[in-house]
N, C-alpha and C positions, 0 to 999 in steps of 0.2 A: 210506640207512637199511636196516638189516636187517629182516627181516619180523618179527621177534619183538621189535625195539625198542619200548618202551612209547610210547604217544600222550600227551604231556604237555600238550596243549592243555587239558585239564580243571584242570590244576593252576595255570594262569595266572589272574592276577587281571584278566580281561577287563572291559572297559566293560559296565556293566549299567544300562540306561535304556529306558523305553519312549518317549522324546521322539523324534518321527518326523524323519526328514531331509526329507520332503516336508510342508509347512506345511498345504496346503489351506485357506489363509486365507478364501477367499470363503464357504466353507460353515461354517467353525468360528467365525468372528468373531462372528456374531450370538448365538450362545450365552453368549459372555463378556459381551456387552452386557446380556443378560437377568440374568446373575449379578450384574452389578455393580449393576443396578436393584434386585435382591431384597436384597441386603446393604447398600444405601445408602451407597455409597462416598463421595459428595459430603457428605452430612448427617454421617457419621461423622467425616470429616476435620474438620468444624467443631467437633466435640467435644473437639479437642486444645486444652487450655487453656494460657495463658501465652505464646502465641505472637505476635510481631509481625505485624500485618496487612499484606498485600498485595492491592491490588485493581485488576485489570485491568478497566476498563470497556468493555463492548462497544459499538463502533459499529453502530447498528442496520442490518441489511440491509432491503432494502425487500420487503415481503410481496406478491410478484408475480412468480410464475414459479419453475421448477426452478433448482436451483443451477448455477452453471458453474464452471470452474476456478478463477477469481480468487476465488470464494467458498471454495473448499476450501482454497487456499493460505492465505487470510486467517484461517479459523477454525482451521486446524491449527497455524499460527504461534502463535495466540493459546492454543490449548490447551497447546503446549509451554512458553510462558512460564509458565502458571498452574501445570502439573504440576512443573516445575522448581523453581519458587519454593517450592512446598509441600514437596517433597522435601528442599529445603535449610533447613527449619525455619520456613518462614512459615505463617501462615493466609492461603493464597492463595484469594481468592473470586472467582468468575465467574458473573455473572448475565447469560445471553443476552437480548438484546431485539430488537424488530422496529420499523421505521418504517412506520406503517399508514395515514397519510393522504396525501392528494395527488392529483396529475393521473392518474398512469398507471392508477390503480384506477377513477378517475372515468371514463377512456377505456372501459375494459373493461365497466362497466356501462352506458355510453351506447351501446356496440357492441351489446351485448344488446338494448337497447331498440330500436335501429335494426332488428335482424333480426327483432323482433317487431312492427315498424311502429309503435313507441310513440315519442312526443316526450318527451325529458328534461323540457322546459318545462311539460309538462302534468302531471309527477308531483309531488306535495308534496315539499318539501325534505327533510322529515324521513324520508319514505319512502325517497327515493332515497340519503340518508345511511345508512340502515339496511342498503340493498343493498350499498353500499360497505364496511360493517363486516363483513357476512357473508362478502363476497369474501375480505377480508383475512384474517378468521379461517381459512378454508380453507387459504390459502396458508402461514400460520403453522404449521399441524399438519404440512403437507407438508414444508416447509423444516426444520422441528424434527427429523423423523425422518431426514432426509438429512443434516443436521448430526451428529446422534447416531451414525448409522452410520460416520462418519468416525472414531469414537473420541474425539469431543470431550466432556469432562466438564464439568458446570456444573449450575446450578438450573433443570433442563429443566421441573421440574413447576411451577415458578412464575417464568416469564420475565417481562421488562417488556415492555408494548406501549404505543405513543403514544397508542391509542385507548381504552386503560383509563380508566375514569371518573376515577380519582385523578391519573393522568398528565394528562388533559385540564385537570382543576382547576389542576394546578401550572403547566402551560404557560399557562394564562390569567392565574395570579397572577404569573408572571415577565413577562408582557407589561405586566400592570398596574403593575409596578415601574418600567417605562420610561415608562408614562403619568404616574406619580407623581413620578418624579425629573427630568422636564423634558426628557428626551431624544427623547421622541415627537412628531412633528409631521407635519402633512400638507402636502406640498408639490407643485407642478406642475413637473415636470423630466423631460427625455427618460430614458427607461429602455429597457432591451433588452425588447422586445415580441415575443412569438410569435404571428403571425396565425393559425398552425394551432391553437394551444391558447387563444387569445384570453385571454392573460393575460400579465403582467409576469413577468420572470425575473431571478433574480439572477445574479451572476458564477459563483457556484458551479454553476449550471444550464446554463452555457455552454461549449460545446467548439468548436474552431476546425478548419474542414476547408477545403481548395482549393475555391474558387468562382469561376466564370467571370462576370465582371461588364462591364457596357458602361463605356467611358471615353469622356469628352466634353471637348473644350477650347471654352470659352464666352466670348464677349466680353460685357464690362460697360463701355458707354460712360461716358467721364467727361463728366459735366454741370457740374460746377464745380470749379475748380482755382485756387487762389491761393498766392502765397508768404506766408510769414510776415510779410512786410512789408505785405502787402495788395496787391502788385503781382500781375499775372497770371503763372502758372508756365510757360506754353505748352503746358499738357497738355489743354487744353479740346478735346475731340472725338476724343482717342485712346482706345484700348480697354485696359482692364485684362483680361487674360486668366486665367481659373481653369481647373483640371482637376479633374474627380470622377468616382468610380466609382459614385455614386448618383444618376443623373440625375433620379429621382423627388423629390429634395429641392430641386431649383431653385425649384419654385414656392413653396417656404418659406424662401428666402433673405433675409436682413436685413441683411448686411454682408459685407465682404471682409477677410479678415485679412492683414497682412504682418508681416515681422520686420524691425525696425530694425537687426538684427545683420547682415542679408544685404546683398549689393550688387546693385542693380537698375539697369535701363537702358531707354531708349526705343529701340525697334528699328523700322526700316522696311522692308517688303517692297519689293525692286526688281525682282523678276522671279518670276513665277508662271504656271503653265499657265492658258489660258483656260477659264473656267468654274469655276475652283478656288474653294473657299471663301474661302481667304486670297487677295486680290488685290494687284496692284502698286499701291503708294501707301499700304497700310494701315498704321497705326502701332500698335505694341502695347507695352504695359508688361510686362517680364518679368524674373525674376532672371537674372543674368548666367551662372551656372552651368548654367541650364536652357534658355536661349534657343536653342542650337543644336539640342537634342532636340525643342523646341517646333516650330521651324520645320521641321524633318524630318516630324514626324508630320503637319504641315500641307501637306506637299508643296510647300514654298516652294523655288524655284529658286536665288534670291540674296536676301539681305539686308544691311542695314548697321546698325551702332550708332550712334545718332544723338548721345546724350549720356547722362550720368549722371542719376539721379533719387534724390534723398537722401530719407531717412527723413522728414525735416521736410516736404518736399515731399508725400509720400504720404499723411501725416497730415491734409492740409488738403484732400484730393481726396474729391469726393463722385461716386458713380456713379449711373447709372439702371439698373434691373432690365432684363434684356434682353427681358423681356415687357411692358415698360412702353408702354402705348398699344396693345397688340396688339388686332386686331379681335375682338370677343367677350369680352374681358377684363374689361368693366364696371368698369374702373378699379381692379381688384384688385391689381395690381402697379405703380400710378402713385405710387411713394414713393421717397425718396432711399435710396441703399445707401451707407452710410459706409466709409471705410477705416479699419480699427483695428489697433493694434500687437498681435501676439500671440506669445509665445515657442514656442507649438507648431508654428509654422511653420518648415518646412526647405527646402533646396534639394537633396534627395536625390531628389526625383520631383515631377512635376508642372510648375508654372510659377513657384513662389515666392509665389503668392498663393492663399489657401483661400476658397472659398465658404462661407459661414457661416450655417446654418440653426439657431438656438438650440434649436428644438424637436426636433431631429434628430440631435444629437451632443454627447458630454460637453464637450469643448473648446469647442464652439460655444456651449453653455449658460452655461459659465463666462465667456466673453467677452460674451455677451448680458446676463447679470446685471450684470457690472462696468459696462457702457455704456448699461444700459436699454433694450436691444433689446426690440421686442414679440414675444411667443411667438405662435406660430400653432397652429391646431387643424386642419390640413388632413387629417390621416390618422384614421380611425376604427378601432374595435378589430378589425375583420374584415381589416385590411391594405388597405383601399382609400381613395381620396379621398372625403371629404365629398361629398355629392350637390350641395351648392349652389357647389362650387368651380368657376368658369368654366373652360370648354375641357376640363377633366380629371375632372369630377365623376363618382365611379363607377368610374374606372379602378382596376384591382387590382394592388398592388405584388408581393405573395405570396399565392398562393391558398391555399384551405383544405387543398390536397393538398401544400402546400409548394413548389410551382413557382412560376417567375416569371410574374407576370401581363402586363397590357398598359401599365401605368403608364410604365415606363421609356421604351418604344417611343413611347407618345404624347407624352411631353415632349421627346424627342429630335426627332421629327418637327415639332413646333411651332417649337422653337428653329431647326430648319434652315430652315423655312418663312420665317421672319422675318429670316433672315440673321445669326443669333446665334453660330454655330459657326464654328470654322476646322478642326475635325478631330474624328474620332470612332475608336474602336477597341474592342477587348475584351483584357482582362486576366485571367489567373488568379492570384488572392491568397487569403491566409488570411482567411476571413471567419467571424463568430460564427454558430453553429448551437445550437439546442436540443438538449441531450443525450438528451432523451427523444423527441421527435419526428424528430430529426435533420435538420429543415428550417431554412432560414435565419431569422434574426431581424431586426427592424429597430429602429432607435432611434425611440422615439415619446413625444411628450410627453402624459403622462397625470397626472391627481391620483392620487397614491399616499401611503400612509403609511410614514415613514421613522424610523430610529432615528440621530440625529445623533452622529457619532462624535467630532466635535471641540468639542461643547458640555459645559460643565461637568456633571457628574452629581451631583444635589443629593441625595447619600445619606450623606455623612459618611465614606466608606470611600475615603480619599485616599492610603493608605499608598503605593500604586504609581502615583498620578496622579490627575488631576481629570477626565479625559476618557476615554471608551472607548479611543480611539487610544492614548493616553498609557499607559493601564494595560496595554493588550495588549502595546505595544512593550516596556514594563519586564518585564512577565511572561515574555515570550520570552527575554530576556537574563538576568533574575535568578532565575527560579524554574522553569524548565523545562529538563530534560536532552533531547538530541536524538539519535536513533538513525536513520540517520546524521546527522552534524552538518549536512550541506546542507540538511536539512529546516528548520533554524532560518532559514537565510539565504532560503530559498523563501517561509516564511510571513512573515517580517519585511518583505520587499519588497512583498508583497501587501497587508498591512495598512498599511504605511507610505504606500501610494499609493492605497488603496482610497477610493471616495466613500462617502457616507452609506448605511446599509443599507436597502434597500427590503423592508419586513415584509409588505406586502399582496399578496394575489393575488385575482383575479376569478373564484373557483372555489367550490364548495359543500362539498367533503368534506376537513374539517379543523377546527382550532380557530379560531373567529372572534376578530377583533380587538375584544375585549370592552371597548368603550368609545362614549360618546356625544358628540355635538357640538350645540352651540347653534344652533337655527334662527336665520337671517338674520346669525349672526356670521361674521366673515372667519378664516381659518385663522391670521392674526397677530394677532387679538384675543385678550386675557388669558383671556376666559371662553369661548373657542371649544371647548376640551375641557373636559368634565366630570371633576373630580378630586375624588372622594369615597371615603373608605376604608369607608365604611358600604355604599355601592353596591357597591364591589369585593368586600366580605365576602359581600354576598347572591349574587352572581355565583359566587364560588367554592364556598359552600355547595350552591347548586343543581347545580353540576358535579359535585361529589363524588357526589351522590346519583343524578343523572339523567344525567350526561354532558354534553357540550357541545350535544347537541340541543336542551336546554333553553332556549338562546339563541334557537332558531327557534320554539318553542312560541307558541301563541297568548297574547296578554297578557304576553309576556315583557318587553317594554319597561316597562309598568306595574309589573310584579312587581319589576324590579330597581331602578328608580329609587325606588319606595316613595312614601311620602306626602310626603316633602319636596320633591318636585319635580313640575312639571306635564309629564306625558308628551308633550303637544302641543307643548312648548317645545324638544324635543330630537329629534335624527335618531339612530337606532340604526344603528351600522356592521355591514355584513354581509360585508365582505371577510372572507377568511380569512388566516391566518398562513402566511407561508413555511414550507413543512415543514422547512427548515433551522432556523428557530427552534424547531420542535418537537425536533428531535434535538438541537439546541444546548441545549436545557433538560433533557436527561436527567439530568445531573448532580444536579439538583434533587430529582427523584422517585425516583431510584434511588440514588445515593450519599448523599444528605442524608436521605431519607425512610425508606428500607427498613432493617429491623433488621439485615439482612445486607448492607447497603451498605458504606459506608466510615466509619471511626471518626472522620474529620474532615470528611467531605463532600467529600473530593478523591480523585482517582483517582491511583494510582501510575503508570499507564500507559494511553494512549490507542493503539491499534495499527491502522492502515489503510493503504491505498494511497496512493501519492503524489499522486493526484487528490484526496484529501481535505484537502491544504494549501488548495485553494480551496473545499472542502466543509465536512466535519464538525469538522476540526481549527480551522477558520477560524470558523465559525459558533459553536461551543462557546465559542471564546476571546470573540469580542464579546459573545455573550450573557451569559456568566459576568462578564466585566468591567463590564457594565452593571448587573448585580444583586449580584455578589459582590465586585466591586473588584479580581479578580485571575482569572488562568487556573484553571480547574477541574481541571487535571491538572498532575503533577510530571514526566512523561516522555512523549515522544511517539516512537514507532517507525514508520518508514514503509517499505513494500515497494514494488518495481516491479510491472510487468505481466507476465503471462503469454504468451509467444509460442509459435509452433510451432518445430519443430526447426530450420527454416532461419531463425529470427529474424523471422518474418512475423507481423503480427497476426492473431489468429484470427477467421474469418468463416465463417459458414454456407455463404455464397455459394462460398467458396473450397474448402469441404469439409475444413478443417483443424482444426476444434474438437476438443478432447479433453473428453469429459463425464466428471466425477468417477464417477458411477454406474456407467458402463462400465469404468473403471479398476478400480473396487472389485469388480465382478463378474468381471473376468479375473484380476486379481492379489490382490486383498484391499486393505483400507484401509491396512494397516501397510506396503505398498509405496509408496503414494501419500503417506503421512506421511514415509517415508524420503527420497522425492524432495524434498520440502519441505526436510528437514534437511539434504540434500547441496547445496542451491542457495544462492547469493549472494542472498538475498531483497532486499538493498539496491539491487540493479540488477534490470532485467528478466530474467526467467527463460525457459528454453526447456522444452517438454515434448513428446513425441511417441512412437510406438512404438519407435523404436531406443533412445531414452534410457531408457524404462521397462524395456526388456529389461536395460540395463546397471544399472540400479537392483535389479532383481530378482536380478542375479548377485551384487551386493554383498550383498544379503540373504541368500542362500544360503550365502556365505562366512562371514558372521557367525553364521547358524544353526549352521553346523558347527562353530564355536568354541564355542558354548553347549552343543551336543550332546556334545562331548568332555568338557566339564567335569562335566556331569551324569553321563556314564558312568563317569568316574574317581572321584566322590564317592558312589557307591553305598556305603550303610551307613556313611557316616563319622559319627563321633560325637565328643562333646567328649574322649573319652578318648584320641583319635588326635591331638588337638591339640598341636603343638610351640610353645614359645616362640621368638620370632624370634631371639633371642640364641644359641639353640641350633641354629639352622638353617646349612645348608651356604651357601657364598657364593652360589651360583647363585640360591637361594630369597631371599637378602637383597637381591640385585641386583633381583629382581622386585619386592620390597616398597619399594625404593627408586623404582623407575619407577612404581609405583602413588601413592606420595606425591606424585611430580612430576606426575602426570597428574590426581590429585584436585584439586590447585590449579589446573591448567588448566581442569578441567571447571567447578568452581565459578565461577572467573572468567569463564569463557565464557558460562554460564548468567546470571550476573548482568548481563553485557553483552548478553544476547540473541543471542549468536554461535553459533547452532546449527550452522552448516556447520563452524566451527571445533572445536566439541566433538566432533561426530560424526566429523570427519576424524581427530582426535587419538585417539579410542576405537577406531574401525575399524581405523586402522593398527597400534594397540598390539595388538588382538585377533588381527588376521590375520597381521602380520608378526613382532612381537615374542614373541607367544604361540604361535600355531599353527605358524608356520615356525621358531621358535627354540627357546622354552622347552618346549612340549609335544612338540616333535619329539625334545629331548633327553631328556625325562623319561618318555617312554613306556615306554623299557626298564625304569626303575626301578618305574614304576606297575604294569607287567604283570607283571614278573618277580621283583622283590624279594620276600623274605618280610616279616615285621613289623619292617622295618628303620627306624632313625631317619630316614634319606635319604627313603624312602617316606612315613613320617608327616608330615615336613616338606613333601613335595611336595603331599600332600593338603590339609594346613593351608593352605598359599598358594593351593591351587586354590578352597578354601572361601572365603578371603578375596577372591580374585579374583571369584568367584561373586556375592558380596553387592555388589560395587562395580559389576560390569559390569551387573547387572540393574538397579540403581537409576540408575545413569549414563543407562542406555538406555530406561528405563521412560517418560520424557516423550516419547520419539521413538516407539518400537515398543510401543504400549501393550498391544496383543493378545499379541505374541510374548513379552515379557518376564513378562506375567501366565502364560503357558504354561509358561515356564522356572521360574517361581517356584512354582506349583503342582506341578510335577513333584518338587520336593523337599519342599514344605511344603504338602500337601493340607490342606483343612479347610474347613468350612462357611463361615467368614467370613474365611477367609486371602485376602489380595490384596498383591501387590507395591506397589498404588498407596495402601496404608495405612502404607508403609514410609519412612523418611526415608534419605538417603544417609549411610551410616555414616561417623563420624569416623575420621580416618586420622592416627595418632600422627606427630608431627613427627620422633621419633628413628628413623623408617624411612627418612629421607633419608640418605644415605651417598655424598658425593661422591667421595671416594678410592676407594670401591669401584666406583663407576660408571665412575670413569677407567680403573681396572684392567681392567674388563670390555669397555670400548670396544675396548682393545687385544687382548683375546682374542677378541673377536667379529670383528675386522678379519682376524686371522690365519685364523679359522675361514673367512671367506669365500674366502681363497685356497685352503685345503685343499678345501673343498666344490667350488669351481671345477675344481680339478685332478682330482678323483674323477669329476665329471661328463663330462669328457673320456674318461676311461677307460671309463666307463659307455655313452657314446655309440658308442665304437669296440667295445663289446661285450667288453672285456677283463674286465669284472667286471659282475655283474647288479646288485648291492647295495653300499653303503659298508662293510658289516661284513665285506667279503671283503677289505678293505684294511688295511695297516699301514703308512702313509706315513712317510717321514722329512721332517721340517720343519725348515728352515734358517732361522733368525732372528739378524739382524745385531745388533739392539739387545739389550743385556744386561737391562735392566729388563723389557722385554716377555717376554724368554726365562724370566727367574725367574717372572714372573707366570703363564705357561703352565704351568710345572713344578709350581706351587702348586695347580693344580687338576687335576681329572681330565680332561686334554685329549682323550683317546680318547672318552670318554663326549660331551664337547661336540661333537666331530666325527662321532659316531656311527660310529666304526671299531673294530675288535676290539683293535688295538693302535696305538700312535703313537710315533715316536722323534723327540725334541726336540733339536736341535744347534745350537751356535753355530759350527760350522765354516763356512768359506767355501761358497758355493752352488755346486755342479757346473753346468757350462754347459747341461746338458739339463734343470735344474730348471725346474718350471712357475712362472710369476710372473704378477702382474696389475700392469698400469701404475700404479694408484693405491695400491699397497701395496709400496712400494720396501723392499727388505731383507728380504723373506719368499720364500722359494722351497720348492717341494714336489717331492720325488722319490718317484715311486709305487712301491710294494712291495705285494706280497700278503701277507696275513695267514698266519702260520705256525701249523699245528695242525689240529685237527678241528672240525667245526661242532657246537656244542651243539644238541641235538635240542629244547631248551626255549627257550633265548633266541636262538639262531642266531648267536652270535658264534663265530668262530673262534679257538680257543685251544689251546695245547699241553697243558693239563691234561685236556681232555675226554677221559673214558673211564677217569680214574684215581680215580674216587670210588665211594661205595657205590651210587648211582643210576647206572645205565647211560646213557652217551652224553650226559652232561651236564658243564657245567662245575662249579668249587668252589661259585660263587655259587649256581647253580641247586639244586645238591646240599644245600646248607645250607637253602635255602627249602623244599625238599621234606621235610626232617626226617629 
């Protein structure tokens, strides 16, 4: 350029925007939160009338401790569901809630007492409960702020709490429905018991971990054995051998189970080391498939199988307890041990015979009830043997620290002493642990309160079945949609096989089982439970005003029983409800009772992690089937767990935890939200520093796309708008893609496929827009005057802007608000008050799309050919080129000729030819029939648009092309 050549930069339509490339999210996001609170976004959305409601019911997190990454994933997913449903035209409601009762909070208060040298038992129960309430309130406030910082929108000013007085009232009322409909009963059966927490646990409170257990092979001597005919069987004096991983249960043995479908035999030891427990001449009854393994474990050198033993023979065998007649036993075990058939016995491990202690196992209990076996009460609440148990009194099974006590060793040593064992060992296996204390649990027979799942519910709500189990299974199949579908199978199998629901806990902080029992009556008696609607009403009224503490107040029994009953004739129950009953009842006091709940008392969606198939999904289903006759939800969505970058479970000890607060401090909440949107939440997800860097890079690319649009749309007005029918083909192709994508986005949001939605929008924005459409139209946007082409491009950009911002607003809540306010500032303006715009169906144009697919394919060959020249420094930019493009297919060639293909390829000129391709033509293997011969553009460089054209310098404005000369006027 000559020194006197004018500088045309100021004449270009360059982008104008204050939207920064650097987001600064950690510092800027809190200001948007404050702004949303000021203008009342959530409440303003509720003012939109005539909308179909959509209710996502919040599964309550526990009010105890700061948030972890699983909380963040869960709440962000919920927020994306609610926001996307709202922006698709629904009245999408979200009332956050908290689970406030239960053991973990009690532990914290007890811990505080211990630190002060105070004993919990010396504190009045109401005072203790008030301490628990105060503790929970503090954590609700902390967690609420942490959730809000993630950009989660909801009714934060009025969440639901299970410890609110109305909630406690409804939980009690829901329990009393079980009381009145005949499904509540008190039973004595083995339940999973935590010696650490000193309470019964439900299946939902159990997790399984590897545990190293003792294994023992024990002899039960046959004391009576006859054939069905009355003749002797020849089994008298032989030993039935059992194998167990819980030696401590042997003192409670009452029977031995066998499976009539298995093959059994009588085996004789013919050679064994001297001093071995199993000796030459011993006779054992064993399952044939396990005999060799048993003999190997017993260190037997040689053995023979003497003969078959039939199921009929086993059925008539009576054994003696291995501790029968033991010195110091005081006759405790001097009883018969029958052989009983049981389907639960297998020959996959052990001996083919299962030692049966009805007080300490589910299968054992069922078998015991069927055959009238005596229940034992040998284990007390602290996990030790009762003091009066001979030989073992006071021995501890599981200590208060969750460690193994001396009970197993004491039993093993005594069995060895009396010659009752043939082998011992250790095995690592999956064993139930409390998910709170992480300590092993035991099966223990205790009196507890249960909801019967197979008894007819006397409430007249029989549309989906007469029992809780039947209603639940029918609800799963007929009423609920599952995302993913595997959730249906998981919950169905759990409910299909589950026992009765254990409702009672032996703790203090919670909603009590508001019922009374008749003194001197048995649980099986008709009048054992007091069923009186007037009593129930008095309880409910008191709870509404005073909360559940009123149950523990002085004179409560007399107050609730009223004048119709003599208080001395009744026992007030002080067990508290399983907290899963609390959270399972939330549908009643949130969806049903709140004005902003659900129109029909049902939730459109419950959304939690896969662990809630045994937790909240499960308990809510059981509870509602007992009181409503059906599931409380129409849809269930489950997500996996969050792992570190290597796929390992997060653990403080491993140092691989990701704390949401730190991610927000470093990157901003939108980056965390974007990570959620990019993951396949139906499986376990991974997160870590490198993954977050990748997410941040995706965010920057998307932000750049939005910034380009904002810059190009400066001062755009309705007067600039062009009707789609008058647009060039390229713009109409963009509208076609928008119509396709709009359908994909809506369907994706409807099916909660957030990763599918984001992937589609992100690829469209960064590949089809930034790398194709924007790249082509930059020249027109910057250099054209007030042309129809430029107006059409800006119209399309405006259309794109409204769709991209609303499509992405449920994910990038802060960034899309920033993008929106950049164009539409205002005191009460917000992207979150806007719906996704409707997209006209006539934008779809399949023939045009097919044509432009061919255009883009040829463009890829041209672009690749020019990149070779750029790499070899033959040219510095594509505008220096005027390639010759050979196209074999006639239809494709005509398509290229009908568009400004030089503009599409961003070259100064282009020659299209149907002639045969020269040998030196550049080709791409995937684009057969297209070849490119590189040629440099002919002419001078326009000092305004930088195209190299022959007419540069021949116009009224110096050193510009005809197009730029016209733009300059």
